Phi, psi and omega in degrees: 000140182273129179232143178250118182244133174249144180224130171264122186228159173287140184277080180230156179292143178091349182296314180300319179297317180292323178296313181292331176295319177299314180294321179295316179300326179273001180056045178263131178281127178265119178278317176200155174226130176234129183230137176210146178286130179248336173217177184305317185249000188239138174238157177243128177250140169242119184242124176256122183237160173244121179232164181276325184224162177294324180295327176295320177295319178297320179297318178298315180300316179297317180292324177294322179296336180283345181293139185299319185280356184268128177273312182202141176236136179222142171264110185261007185306314184269353178272154173299125182209165175247131175230142180220154176220151179242140176228139171246126185231122175267124187238142171298127183211078172295159184309328185291338183244003184297318179292326176296317178296318178301319179293324182289324184275343183304315180296339180271358184056039178271158181237143171274120185251350177205141179231127175240184183297317186245353183222163170227156174246128182247139178246134177219142176235144178166197179287166179304317180294322179296318180297316179298318178296319179298317178298318179299324179290324182276341184306318180299337180280342180099099178276123180272315180216153180216132175227132179236145182278335191092165186278139167237145185210163181208145179289147177276161172081000000 
C-alpha cells in the first residue's frame, strides 16, 4: 500500500541519510523523496513509501519521530491533502506534428518549455496519476528523455 509521509526536519547534513537508513532497516520501499527548505533551519520532506500493512506504516512513522533531527512526522495519506509532482518530458517533435502535440497536451495544462529542431520539452505538474496519464498520451510520439520530481504534499485546512 502506498503511503505519503511528511517530515519537518532540521536542515543539517546527514539528516536525509539517517531518514533513509531508518526506512532501509525496516525494508520499506521508497517510491520518492522530495525535500525543500521552508525556513532558515527547517526543511520539509515528503516521502512516498510502499508498505504491506497500515501497522508497518505506523511503525515507520514512530521510528522516524525518534530521530534527533526530526521535529514532526505525519502520515497524510488518509487526511485531506494536496499532492503534486512535476515532470519534464523531451518528445520527438518534427514540425509536422507540433501542432498536434500542442492540442494533445492542452487538456493537461502542460507547457512547452523548450523547442529544438527535432524535439520539444514539455512541463506538466499534477497528481501522480495525471503525470502517468500524460506520459501515456505522449508515448506514441516518442519520448527521448523523462525526469520526474517525485511527490510533494501538504495537508489541507
